[in-house]
LOSE-895039 format. One record per residue: residue in three letters; x, z, y of N, C-alpha, C in turn. Coordinates in steps of 0.05 Angstrom, whole numbers, padded with zeros to 5 digits, always signed. Example, Ala and Ser with C-alpha at 12.3 -4.5 7.8 and 13.67 -1.06 7.14 Angstrom:
// LOSE-895039
ALA+00264+00156-00114+00246+00156-00090+00264+00156-00066/SER+00257+00142-00045+00273+00143-00021+00258+00157+00001/
This chain:
// LOSE-895039
MET+02291+01359+01277+02315+01350+01285+02338+01374+01268/ILE+02361+01356+01264+02373+01368+01259+02400+01375+01269/ALA+02410+01398+01280+02435+01405+01292+02458+01420+01273/ILE+02483+01407+01283+02506+01420+01276+02514+01436+01291/ARG+02532+01462+01283+02543+01478+01299+02567+01490+01295/ALA+02574+01507+01296+02605+01523+01286+02582+01551+01267/ALA+02598+01558+01247+02584+01576+01228+02588+01592+01241/THR+02581+01620+01244+02581+01649+01257+02580+01667+01224/PRO+02586+01695+01236+02590+01712+01206+02555+01719+01203/ASP+02536+01711+01229+02506+01719+01223+02504+01697+01198/ASP+02516+01679+01199+02502+01659+01176+02517+01664+01153/ALA+02525+01682+01147+02542+01689+01118+02512+01690+01099/ALA+02492+01701+01099+02473+01705+01079+02458+01685+01079/ALA+02457+01658+01091+02442+01640+01084+02471+01626+01079/ILE+02485+01624+01074+02516+01616+01063+02514+01620+01035/ALA+02511+01633+01032+02505+01656+01013+02487+01645+00994/ALA+02459+01643+01002+02441+01639+00992+02434+01609+00979/ILE+02451+01589+01003+02453+01557+00990+02472+01555+00964/TYR+02500+01574+00968+02513+01562+00953+02504+01585+00916/ALA+02497+01604+00919+02489+01618+00889+02483+01599+00872/PRO+02458+01578+00872+02445+01564+00851+02469+01546+00837/PHE+02484+01539+00859+02512+01520+00852+02528+01530+00838/VAL+02536+01571+00835+02551+01582+00815+02535+01585+00792/LEU+02512+01593+00798+02492+01602+00775+02479+01594+00754/SER+02479+01563+00769+02450+01544+00747+02469+01510+00750/GLY+02497+01512+00755+02506+01489+00750+02536+01490+00739/THR+02551+01463+00748+02571+01464+00739+02580+01456+00762/VAL+02581+01451+00781+02596+01439+00813+02614+01465+00820/SER+02610+01482+00819+02632+01504+00828+02639+01518+00803/PHE+02660+01522+00804+02679+01533+00785+02685+01564+00788/GLU+02660+01576+00793+02660+01601+00802+02636+01612+00781/THR+02637+01628+00768+02622+01638+00747+02603+01671+00771/ASP+02606+01680+00786+02588+01700+00802+02590+01694+00822/ALA+02565+01693+00836+02559+01689+00867+02564+01705+00884/PRO+02587+01697+00902+02599+01718+00930+02572+01721+00936/ASP+02568+01745+00957+02546+01761+00961+02554+01749+01000/THR+02537+01764+01013+02537+01759+01044+02565+01768+01049/ARG+02575+01794+01038+02604+01812+01054+02630+01797+01050/GLN+02619+01776+01024+02644+01768+01006+02650+01737+01024/MET+02619+01729+01026+02627+01696+01053+02636+01712+01081/ARG+02625+01731+01083+02640+01736+01112+02662+01732+01111/THR+02679+01755+01087+02705+01741+01081+02721+01720+01086/ARG+02702+01705+01072+02712+01679+01063+02720+01663+01089/MET+02698+01671+01108+02701+01651+01137+02725+01659+01147/ALA+02722+01695+01150+02740+01694+01173+02772+01693+01155/ALA+02770+01687+01131+02801+01681+01119+02812+01655+01130/SER+02798+01636+01148+02804+01615+01161+02818+01621+01177/GLY+02820+01645+01191+02844+01653+01209+02839+01635+01240/GLY+02813+01624+01246+02811+01603+01265+02829+01574+01255/LEU+02842+01571+01241+02847+01546+01237+02841+01527+01224/TYR+02819+01530+01207+02801+01512+01192+02767+01516+01196/PRO+02763+01493+01200+02719+01498+01215+02710+01501+01188/TRP+02690+01526+01201+02660+01523+01176+02643+01514+01200/LEU+02628+01501+01184+02598+01487+01211+02577+01495+01186/VAL+02551+01488+01196+02529+01493+01191+02509+01472+01203/ALA+02490+01467+01181+02472+01444+01199+02446+01463+01192/THR+02432+01462+01219+02406+01476+01222+02382+01460+01216/ASN+02362+01470+01216+02336+01450+01223+02327+01452+01263/GLY+02347+01457+01271+02346+01453+01304+02335+01472+01312/ASP+02319+01494+01304+02300+01506+01315+02312+01531+01336/PRO+02299+01528+01361+02329+01548+01373+02320+01570+01377/GLU+02294+01574+01361+02291+01604+01362+02311+01619+01330/GLY+02321+01600+01321+02336+01619+01297+02341+01596+01282/GLY+02337+01571+01284+02340+01546+01258+02352+01556+01232/GLY+02344+01549+01214+02348+01556+01187+02372+01543+01181/VAL+02391+01553+01166+02410+01538+01148+02406+01523+01133/LEU+02408+01493+01125+02406+01476+01118+02426+01472+01096/ALA+02451+01472+01102+02474+01458+01090+02497+01474+01105/TYR+02518+01471+01092+02547+01482+01104+02572+01478+01091/ALA+02591+01466+01107+02603+01454+01109+02635+01465+01120/TYR+02658+01466+01103+02679+01475+01111+02712+01459+01105/ALA+02733+01467+01112+02749+01456+01109+02770+01480+01106/SER+02799+01478+01081+02811+01505+01071+02837+01500+01071/GLN+02860+01512+01069+02888+01503+01060+02882+01487+01029/PHE+02896+01463+01032+02900+01446+01001+02916+01457+00989/ARG+02938+01466+00991+02962+01486+00968+02971+01501+00999/ASP+02979+01512+00981+02997+01540+00986+03031+01536+00993/ARG+03042+01509+00993+03065+01506+01002+03068+01497+01034/PRO+03089+01496+01049+03091+01496+01073+03088+01470+01081/ALA+03091+01450+01067+03096+01409+01067+03074+01402+01068/TYR+03037+01429+01056+03019+01414+01056+03006+01416+01080/ARG+03019+01427+01096+02997+01442+01116+02983+01420+01137/TYR+02992+01389+01126+02973+01384+01144+02954+01367+01132/VAL+02943+01373+01099+02922+01363+01098+02905+01391+01087/VAL+02882+01371+01091+02851+01401+01081+02841+01399+01058/GLU+02832+01414+01045+02810+01411+01022+02780+01410+01041/THR+02764+01398+01035+02743+01408+01048+02712+01408+01033/SER+02695+01421+01030+02672+01431+01012+02644+01432+01027/ILE+02627+01418+01015+02600+01426+01026+02574+01421+01006/TYR+02556+01441+01013+02539+01451+01003+02514+01449+01014/VAL+02491+01430+01002+02469+01425+01019+02449+01437+00996/ALA+02428+01450+01016+02397+01470+00999+02390+01449+00984/GLY+02379+01460+00952+02369+01448+00939+02335+01424+00957/ALA+02330+01432+00964+02308+01434+00978+02303+01405+00999/VAL+02328+01402+01017+02342+01382+01031+02356+01361+01020/GLN+02364+01358+00993+02393+01342+00993+02376+01317+00991/GLY+02390+01296+00993+02383+01265+01012+02371+01258+01024/GLN+02370+01280+01045+02354+01268+01072+02369+01276+01095/GLY+02398+01274+01094+02406+01260+01110+02427+01281+01133/ALA+02417+01315+01120+02434+01337+01129+02464+01336+01121/GLY+02466+01328+01101+02498+01328+01093+02514+01306+01099/ARG+02506+01291+01107+02514+01264+01117+02529+01272+01144/LEU+02503+01283+01163+02511+01288+01189+02536+01307+01193/LEU+02534+01335+01173+02552+01355+01177+02577+01344+01162/TYR+02576+01324+01145+02606+01329+01137+02619+01297+01163/GLU+02604+01283+01177+02611+01269+01188+02623+01290+01214/ALA+02610+01314+01229+02622+01326+01241+02645+01340+01232/LEU+02640+01348+01214+02669+01361+01203+02694+01344+01197/ILE+02695+01316+01192+02710+01290+01185+02724+01289+01210/ASP+02698+01293+01242+02714+01283+01264+02723+01309+01270/THR+02709+01333+01271+02726+01353+01279+02763+01352+01273/LEU+02759+01349+01239+02792+01358+01228+02807+01334+01238/ARG+02793+01313+01246+02817+01285+01259+02819+01298+01287/VAL+02796+01308+01299+02812+01320+01328+02842+01344+01325/GLN+02835+01358+01306+02850+01377+01298+02878+01367+01292/GLY+02876+01337+01285+02904+01328+01278+02917+01324+01249/PHE+02896+01336+01231+02899+01333+01202+02899+01312+01189/THR+02923+01305+01172+02929+01275+01163+02911+01265+01136/GLN+02903+01283+01122+02897+01276+01096+02869+01296+01097/ALA+02843+01293+01079+02821+01307+01073+02819+01301+01043/ILE+02812+01328+01026+02815+01316+00998+02797+01326+00991/GLY+02769+01320+00976+02747+01323+00970+02750+01333+00936/ALA+02745+01351+00923+02741+01356+00889+02718+01364+00887/ILE+02711+01343+00857+02685+01340+00852+02687+01339+00822/ALA+02670+01363+00811+02660+01372+00783+02643+01339+00782/LEU+02654+01337+00758+02640+01310+00741+02629+01324+00726/PRO+02602+01296+00715+02592+01280+00731+02579+01289+00763/ASN+02575+01279+00780+02558+01285+00803+02555+01256+00819/ASP+02531+01249+00821+02535+01221+00840+02518+01227+00857/GLY+02518+01247+00868+02499+01249+00887+02529+01257+00910/SER+02549+01280+00900+02571+01280+00916+02589+01260+00921/ILE+02594+01239+00901+02603+01222+00901+02595+01198+00924/ARG+02574+01198+00923+02556+01179+00943+02560+01188+00976/LEU+02562+01216+00971+02566+01229+01002+02600+01225+01009/HIS+02611+01226+00994+02640+01233+01001+02650+01209+01006/GLU+02641+01182+00995+02644+01159+00998+02639+01141+01027/ALA+02608+01152+01027+02591+01146+01055+02606+01152+01070/VAL+02628+01179+01083+02631+01186+01101+02668+01183+01099/GLY+02672+01172+01087+02710+01152+01088+02721+01160+01066/PHE+02714+01176+01044+02735+01186+01023+02729+01166+01004/ARG+02753+01167+00982+02762+01141+00970+02769+01152+00949/ARG+02761+01148+00915+02774+01159+00895+02794+01161+00902/ALA+02811+01178+00894+02838+01189+00884+02860+01194+00856/GLY+02836+01195+00836+02847+01212+00818+02825+01234+00798/VAL+02828+01232+00777+02816+01245+00748+02831+01270+00737/TYR+02827+01293+00735+02834+01314+00724+02812+01317+00698/ARG+02823+01307+00680+02803+01317+00652+02802+01342+00641/GLU+02775+01354+00635+02767+01381+00617+02791+01401+00630/VAL+02784+01400+00666+02806+01424+00667+02781+01447+00681/GLY+02766+01445+00670+02747+01484+00675+02731+01479+00648/TYR+02717+01506+00641+02695+01498+00623+02682+01524+00637/LYS+02649+01509+00632+02629+01525+00650+02608+01519+00633/GLN+02591+01540+00626+02571+01537+00611+02564+01515+00591/GLY+02583+01523+00574+02586+01516+00542+02606+01479+00541/GLN+02611+01478+00572+02625+01448+00565+02650+01448+00580/TRP+02664+01428+00578+02685+01428+00588+02682+01401+00616/ILE+02699+01414+00632+02684+01393+00657+02716+01374+00671/ASP+02709+01360+00671+02725+01339+00696+02734+01341+00724/VAL+02746+01339+00737+02740+01346+00761+02768+01317+00778/GLY+02742+01296+00794+02751+01280+00810+02764+01288+00837/PHE+02777+01269+00845+02790+01275+00874+02784+01250+00891/TRP+02783+01256+00911+02768+01232+00932+02788+01241+00959/GLN+02796+01222+00967+02816+01231+00990+02809+01213+01013/CYS+02805+01228+01035+02801+01210+01064+02816+01210+01080/GLU+02832+01185+01092+02857+01194+01110+02838+01193+01135/LEU+02854+01223+01154+02842+01221+01171+02855+01214+01198/ASN+02876+01217+01202+02903+01203+01222+02928+01187+01206/GLU+02938+01175+01222+02962+01156+01207+02978+01176+01208/PRO+03003+01189+01190+03021+01205+01185+03030+01201+01197/SER+03050+01213+01222+03074+01204+01236+03104+01220+01226/VAL+03124+01205+01232+03140+01224+01229+03158+01224+01260/PRO+03164+01248+01262+03151+01283+01246+03128+01278+01255/PRO+03119+01297+01241+03090+01305+01236+03082+01316+01259/VAL+03054+01320+01264+03051+01335+01291+03039+01356+01278/GLU+03032+01380+01287+03018+01406+01277+02995+01403+01286/PRO+02974+01417+01266+02945+01413+01265+02939+01437+01292/ARG+02919+01428+01308+02916+01443+01331+02890+01466+01316/PRO+02890+01492+01317+02868+01497+01304+02836+01497+01310/PHE+02817+01501+01304+02791+01506+01312+02779+01516+01324/SER+02788+01540+01328+02788+01569+01350+02795+01543+01377/GLU+02820+01524+01377+02826+01524+01396+02808+01491+01410/VAL+02798+01483+01386+02796+01455+01391+02749+01452+01376/GLY+02742+01469+01369+02715+01468+01375+02710+01442+01356/LEU+02672+01446+01354+02661+01425+01339+02664+01410+01358/VAL+02667+01384+01352+02674+01354+01356+02654+01347+01357/ARG+02633+01339+01356+02611+01327+01355+02583+01347+01334/ALA+02559+01350+01356+02538+01358+01338+02508+01340+01339/
């Protein structure tokens, strides 16, 4: 049984272990050095309580292993963008395509909706059919492509942007509520 919960600093080692192969062996991430546990804890803390970090576990109450993680972050650093988030999700290779990613991403999207964000943006290094299918399954639609914007492993990489409307934008906009106030919406 897959369980979804808010990530804690104790999950940083498992999160770093899931992320490392995406950094070291592929072009999904544009990082070239995999962050260690300490660096991952720092990233999690940098959300400042505003943005959610979630994990999917195998549901074992005796310390279920982390299967996947997803989080939201600031889309851009200008104040007018504060109603929009960028989302990221990484699923351990052994469990890809088994439903953990979709359950986790749906929980993240539901949480962001309750927080009051208006749009979620997913950036996907192309080609990546699995990530495209996952994003579209939870409501994202293709918004555009930046051509040859990353160079890694001897090749230029395109990045596609997928967008999901979380809430209809209002005038004036409502400030998003912090994750630390809202918590996980569905588990």
